[in-house]
C-alpha positions in Angstrom: 13.6 -31.9 4.4 13.0 -34.2 7.0 12.6 -33.0 10.7 12.6 -35.0 13.6 10.1 -34.2 16.1 11.1 -31.9 19.1 14.0 -30.2 16.9 11.4 -28.0 15.4 11.0 -25.5 18.4 12.8 -21.9 19.4 15.9 -21.2 17.2 16.7 -25.0 16.1 13.6 -24.8 13.7 14.6 -27.1 10.3 14.5 -24.2 6.9 12.2 -25.8 4.6 13.0 -26.7 1.1 11.2 -26.8 -2.2 10.8 -28.2 -5.5 12.7 -26.1 -8.0 10.2 -23.3 -8.9 7.4 -24.2 -12.0 7.1 -20.4 -13.7 3.8 -19.7 -16.2 3.0 -16.9 -18.1 -0.1 -15.0 -17.4 0.3 -11.8 -19.2 1.3 -8.1 -18.6 2.0 -6.8 -15.2 0.7 -9.4 -13.2 -0.2 -7.6 -9.4 -2.6 -9.2 -6.8 -2.6 -13.2 -6.3 -4.8 -15.2 -4.1 -5.7 -18.7 -3.2 -8.9 -20.6 -2.2 -10.5 -24.0 -2.9 -13.5 -22.6 -5.2 -13.3 -25.4 -7.9 -13.6 -29.2 -7.6 -11.6 -32.1 -9.6 -11.7 -31.9 -13.4 -14.3 -34.5 -13.5 -16.4 -33.6 -10.8 -15.7 -29.9 -11.1 -18.9 -28.9 -9.3 -17.8 -31.0 -5.7 -15.2 -29.1 -3.6 -11.9 -31.1 -3.2 -10.2 -29.3 -0.6 -7.6 -28.2 -3.1 -6.9 -24.6 -3.6 -7.0 -22.8 -6.9 -5.3 -20.2 -8.1 -6.2 -16.5 -9.4 -3.9 -13.7 -10.6 -5.1 -10.1 -11.5 -3.1 -9.1 -14.7 -3.1 -5.7 -14.6 -1.6 -4.4 -18.3 -0.2 -1.6 -16.2 3.4 -1.2 -14.8 3.4 -0.6 -11.6 6.9 -1.5 -10.8 8.8 1.9 -10.4 5.9 3.5 -8.8 5.1 6.1 -11.6 2.1 5.6 -14.2 3.1 4.9 -17.3 3.5 1.6 -19.2 0.4 0.9 -20.0 -0.6 -2.3 -22.5 -3.9 -0.1 -23.7 -5.6 -3.7 -23.3 -8.1 -4.3 -20.7 -7.1 -6.3 -17.2 -7.5 -9.4 -16.5 -8.0 -11.8 -13.7 -6.4 -15.6 -14.4 -7.8 -18.4 -12.5 -6.1 -21.7 -12.1 -7.7 -25.0 -11.1 -5.4 -27.1 -8.6 -5.5 -30.8 -10.5 -4.1 -32.5 -7.4 -1.4 -33.6 -9.2 1.8 -32.8 -7.8 4.1 -35.6 -8.3 5.2 -33.3 -11.2 4.9 -29.7 -10.1 4.0 -29.1 -13.0 1.2 -30.3 -14.0 -0.6 -29.4 -10.4 -2.3 -26.2 -11.9 -4.5 -25.9 -14.9 -6.1 -22.9 -16.3 -9.7 -22.6 -15.6 -10.5 -18.8 -16.7 -9.0 -15.8 -17.8 -11.7 -13.2 -16.9 -11.6 -10.1 -18.9 -12.6 -6.8 -16.5 -14.5 -5.0 -19.4 -18.2 -5.1 -18.3 -18.7 -1.5 -17.6 -15.5 -0.1 -19.6 -12.5 -1.6 -21.8 -9.8 0.3 -20.4 -10.1 -0.7 -16.7 -7.1 -2.0 -14.8 -7.2 -5.0 -12.8 -5.4 -4.6 -9.1 -6.0 -7.3 -6.4 -8.1 -10.7 -6.2 -9.6 -12.3 -3.0 -11.7 -15.5 -2.8 -15.0 -15.2 -1.0 -18.7 -16.7 -0.4 -20.3 -13.4 -1.5 -23.8 -14.7 -2.2 -24.2 -17.2 0.3 -23.8 -20.2 -1.6 -21.3 -21.9 0.2 -18.8 -21.8 -2.9 -15.9 -18.6 -3.0 -16.6 -16.0 -5.5 -14.1 -13.4 -6.8 -13.7 -10.2 -5.1 -11.7 -7.6 -7.7 -10.3 -3.9 -6.9 -10.1 -1.8 -9.9 -7.8 1.2 -10.8 -7.3 3.6 -13.6 -4.4 2.9 -15.9 -3.4 7.1 -15.1 -2.9 7.7 -19.2 -4.6 11.2 -19.6 -5.0 10.5 -23.4 -7.3 7.9 -22.9 -10.2 7.2 -21.1 -9.5 6.0 -17.1 -11.9 2.9 -17.4 -13.9 2.1 -14.4 -12.3 1.5 -11.3 -14.0 0.0 -8.1 -15.1 -3.0 -6.7 -16.3 -5.8 -9.0 -17.8 -9.5 -7.9 -17.6 -12.4 -9.8 -19.8 -15.2 -8.7 -19.1 -19.0 -9.2 -21.8 -20.1 -11.5 -20.1 -23.1 -12.5 -19.7 -24.7 -16.4 -17.3 -24.1 -18.5 -16.4 -20.9 -17.4 -17.0 -21.0 -14.0 -17.4 -17.4 -12.9 -19.9 -15.0 -14.3 -20.2 -10.9 -13.9 -22.4 -10.4 -11.0 -22.0 -6.5 -9.9 -19.6 -3.7 -10.2 -19.7 -0.9 -7.4 -17.8 2.4 -8.3 -15.6 4.0 -5.7 -14.3 7.7 -5.3 -10.8 7.1 -6.1 -8.8 4.5 -8.1 -8.2 1.5 -5.6 -6.0 -1.0 -5.1 -5.1 -2.9 -1.8 -8.5 -5.1 -1.0 -9.7 -6.9 1.9 -12.7 -9.1 2.7 -14.6 -9.7 6.3 -18.1 -9.3 7.6 -18.0 -5.5 9.1 -21.1 -5.5 10.5 -21.7 -9.2 11.5 -24.8 -10.0 9.4 -23.2 -13.0 8.0 -22.3 -11.3 4.7 -19.0 -10.7 3.3 -18.1 -7.2 3.0 -15.3 -5.0 1.1 -12.6 -2.6 2.4 -10.1 -1.1 -0.4 -7.3 1.4 -0.5 -6.2 4.0 -2.4 -4.2 3.0 -5.4 -0.2 4.1 -4.4 0.1 5.1 -8.0 -2.0 8.0 -6.4 1.5 9.2 -4.7 2.3 10.4 -8.2 -0.6 12.7 -8.8 -0.4 14.6 -5.5 -3.3 16.7 -6.6 -5.4 13.9 -6.3 -3.8 11.4 -3.8 -5.9 10.9 -0.8 -5.6 8.9 2.7 -8.8 7.2 2.6 -10.6 3.9 3.1 -13.6 2.6 0.7 -15.7 0.3 2.7 -18.5 -1.4 1.0 -21.2 -3.7 2.1 -22.8 -6.3 0.7 -26.7 -6.8 0.6 -26.8 -10.5 1.1 -27.0 -11.1 -2.3 -23.4 -10.7 -3.7 -24.5 -7.9 -4.8 -22.6 -4.4 -3.3 -24.4 -1.0 -1.6 -23.0 2.3 -2.5 -19.3 3.2 -0.7 -18.5 4.5 2.3 -15.6 6.4 2.1 -13.1 7.1 5.7 -10.8 9.8 5.8 -7.9 9.0 7.8 -6.5 12.6 8.2 -7.5 16.0 7.0 -3.7 17.0 6.7 -2.5 14.0 4.5 -2.7 13.8 0.8 -0.6 10.6 0.9 -2.6 7.8 -0.7 -3.3 4.2 1.4 -1.0 1.7 0.3 -2.9 -1.6 1.5 -5.6 -2.3 4.2 -6.1 -5.8 6.8 -8.9 -7.0 8.6 -7.9 -8.3 11.9 -9.0 -8.0 15.7 -7.0 -5.2 17.3 -9.3 -4.3 20.6 -10.1 -6.5 23.1 -10.6 -4.0 26.3 -13.6 -4.7 28.1 -16.7 -3.5 26.4 -14.4 -3.1 22.8 -15.4 -3.7 19.7 -15.8 -7.7 18.4 -16.4 -6.9 14.9 -13.4 -7.0 12.5 -10.9 -4.4 12.8 -8.8 -2.1 9.9 -5.4 -1.6 10.1 -4.0 0.7 6.7 -0.9 2.6 6.0 -0.4 5.7 4.5 2.6 6.1 1.6 5.6 8.3 2.7 3.6 9.5 5.9 5.8 6.8 8.0 2.7 5.3 9.9 0.1 3.0 10.5 -3.6 3.7 10.9 -5.8 1.1 13.1 -9.4 1.5 12.4 -11.5 -0.1 15.5 -14.7 -1.0 14.4 -17.4 0.2 16.8 -20.5 -0.8 15.1 -19.8 -1.5 11.7 -20.6 1.6 10.6 -18.4 3.7 12.9 -15.0 3.5 13.1 -12.2 4.8 15.8 -8.8 5.4 14.3 -5.2 5.1 16.3 -2.3 6.2 14.7 0.9 4.2 15.1 4.3 5.5 14.5 7.5 4.6 15.2 10.3 6.6 17.5 13.3 5.2 15.3 12.1 4.0 11.8 10.5 5.3 8.8 7.5 3.0 7.7 6.9 3.5 4.2 5.3 0.1 3.9 4.8 -1.3 0.3 2.4 -4.6 1.8 1.2 -5.3 4.9 -0.5 -8.6 6.5 -1.8 -9.9 10.0 -0.9 -12.4 11.9 -0.6 -13.9 15.7 2.8 -14.5 16.4 2.7 -15.2 20.1 1.4 -18.4 21.2 -1.9 -17.9 22.9 -2.6 -14.5 22.0 -6.0 -13.1 21.8 -5.5 -10.1 19.1 -3.8 -10.0 16.1 -0.3 -8.4 15.2 0.7 -6.7 11.9 3.4 -6.9 9.9 4.9 -4.6 7.4 7.0 -4.4 4.6 8.8 -0.9 3.7 10.4 -0.2 0.1 14.0 -0.1 1.9 13.8 -3.9 2.9 12.6 -3.4 6.6 10.1 -6.1 7.8 8.7 -4.2 10.6 6.7 -6.2 13.2 3.8 -4.6 15.0 2.4 -6.1 18.2 -1.3 -6.0 18.8 -1.8 -4.3 22.3 -5.5 -5.4 22.6 -6.7 -1.6 23.0 -6.6 -0.9 19.2 -2.7 -0.1 19.4 0.4 -1.3 18.5 4.0 -2.0 20.4 7.2 -1.6 18.1 10.2 -1.6 19.7 13.0 -0.2 17.3 15.7 0.1 19.8 18.0 -2.4 18.0 17.8 -5.0 21.2 15.1 -7.6 19.7 13.8 -8.3 16.2 10.4 -5.7 15.7 12.7 -4.7 12.4 14.1 -7.2 10.4 16.5 -5.9 7.6 16.1 -8.0 4.3 18.1 -5.7 1.7 21.2 -6.2 3.1 24.9 -7.1 1.9 25.9 -10.6 3.1 24.4 -14.0 2.2 21.2 -11.7 0.8 21.1 -11.5 -2.8 22.2 -8.1 -3.7 18.9 -7.4 -6.2 16.5 -7.3 -3.1 13.7 -4.9 -4.0 10.9 -5.9 -1.4 7.1 -5.7 -2.6 4.9 -8.5 -1.0 4.3 -10.9 1.8 2.2 -13.3 3.5 1.5 -14.9 6.7 1.0 -19.3 7.2 2.5 -22.0 8.0 5.7 -23.4 6.1 6.9 -25.8 8.8 5.6 -27.9 11.8 3.3 -26.6 14.4 1.1 -23.7 14.9 3.4 -20.7 14.7 2.8 -18.6 12.2 5.9 -17.9 9.5 6.5 -15.1 6.8 7.0 -15.2 3.3 8.3 -12.0 1.4 8.5 -11.3 -2.3 11.9 -9.9 -2.0 11.5 -8.1 -5.8 14.8 -9.3 -7.6 15.1 -9.4 -11.6 15.1 -12.4 -13.9 17.6 -15.1 -12.5 17.7 -13.6 -9.4 14.6 -13.1 -8.5 14.1 -14.9 -4.7 11.4 -15.2 -2.0 12.8 -14.9 1.6 11.2 -16.8 4.1 11.2 -16.0 8.1 10.2 -19.2 10.7 7.9 -17.6 13.7 9.2 -18.6 17.2 5.8 -18.3 18.7 6.9 -15.4 21.3 7.0 -12.6 18.8 10.1 -13.3 17.4 11.6 -14.9 13.8 14.3 -17.2 12.9 16.1 -15.4 10.3 19.5 -15.0 9.3 20.6 -13.1 6.2 24.0 -14.9 6.1 22.3 -18.1 5.4 21.4 -18.9 1.7 18.9 -21.6 2.8 16.5 -18.5 4.0 15.9 -17.5 0.2 14.1 -19.4 -2.2 15.2 -19.6 -6.0 11.9 -18.5 -7.8 13.0 -19.2 -11.2 15.0 -17.6 -14.3 12.0 -16.8 -15.9 10.6 -14.5 -12.8 11.1 -11.1 -12.8 10.0 -8.5 -10.2 8.0 -10.9 -8.1 6.2 -8.1 -5.9 3.4 -10.2 -4.6 3.2 -13.5 -3.0 1.1 -15.9 -1.2 1.0 -19.0 1.0 -1.0 -22.2 0.2 -0.8 -25.9 0.9 -1.2 -26.7 -2.7 -0.8 -30.3 -2.4 -2.8 -31.4 0.7 0.5 -32.3 2.9 0.1 -30.1 5.5 2.7 -27.7 4.7 2.4 -24.3 3.1 3.6 -23.6 -0.4 4.6 -20.7 -1.9 3.4 -18.9 -5.6 4.9 -15.7 -6.0 3.2 -12.8 -8.9 5.9 -11.9 -11.2 5.0 -8.2 -12.5 8.4 -7.4 -14.5 10.2 -4.1 -14.9 9.3 -3.1 -18.7 6.5 -3.7 -21.2 8.7 -6.0 -22.8 8.6 -8.3 -19.9 6.3 -11.4 -19.6 4.5 -11.6 -16.2 4.5 -15.2 -14.8 3.6 -16.6 -11.5 5.6 -19.2 -9.9 5.2 -22.1 -8.1 7.3 -24.1 -5.1 6.0 -27.2 -3.9 7.5 -27.1 0.2 9.6 -30.4 0.6 9.6 -30.6 4.2 8.3 -33.8 6.1 8.0 -34.3 9.9 8.6 -37.3 11.1 8.0 -38.6 15.2 10.6 -40.7 16.8 9.3 -43.9 18.7 
């Protein structure tokens, strides 16, 4: 789609369009997905080229219904795709680079989430993977915790570096330098499947420091509140405290499943955290995923956007004092209802979301994996207006992007500029619903084009 400069502002932004989805099989029950410039082109594999690769955690465990069950009996994997730079035909844009079996410690380990980060200080991206259990009492539960695979080059470019166990099975994952020592550290949230096992469910965040070489130090476990047995569902890093004398290190935000609140953890010194609980007065938050962005132009602190299981997208505006402003009076767009009748697909089962740039300018947009079954799976896009609100109309089918006939139950999604044209593309992780479904990823290349008038 071509947009004329000067038209892309306020409520008259052009809606991006995308090439038909390319759907690629990856294995049973994929979940976490991440993009990062980790490998060079095939003929010069050791040179970075600016084109992001894709990694997807293929868990071998069905999480769609949020109840333990449907474990394939196989080891969890992470599948890595190399970006070929050949996007003239989007089907040629990705090649398989490596399949990592998460069996270094125990073969029953389940991969959950995945992030790219330079963990060993060599200026190359490594893989950080959260691992959980299969929740099958008849078999050993595997080795849950955090795994690091470093870039080593060669035919299989990533090799096992370290594993650090966590007290509880973990899923949600974020990476940041929490103690300002120049090394990337890890924070992880308790697997949301713990909700099905109340006697083990915990609202904890695990923080695992880096020793400077990519090896992980023993976990620090942070209890959000002693009165809750609800597991944390996701965790993100951002800057939430800008008060005079306030912390300047990366802070954390998480939410507790079925507890209808959010929790910001202000990073005081890289080890101590002050917790601020945020709860809406007129809405129920059961976030299945959360992301960080700055949705108001010129703002100096981060905002949070959360997706609830009922299809509500909630925008939490950072107040600079580790708290958030959320107006659910109905007079603004702090709560955006995605799974409604009208032009929206009727099969919406929201799961994941991401923040990025889908059209011109610096205003941040949102993409949501709206969870439909095969043939009805879509991504929903919301275009940032730069004032904390978003352009979206559930009656306009242009905001719903078809993920392809072989995409079934997309539950995680990310934005990355795969073809380096300046506009974000969309990649979804399509989890499937039953043990007979083939897990896939969908790749959608953004065709948005900005032309300046003389």
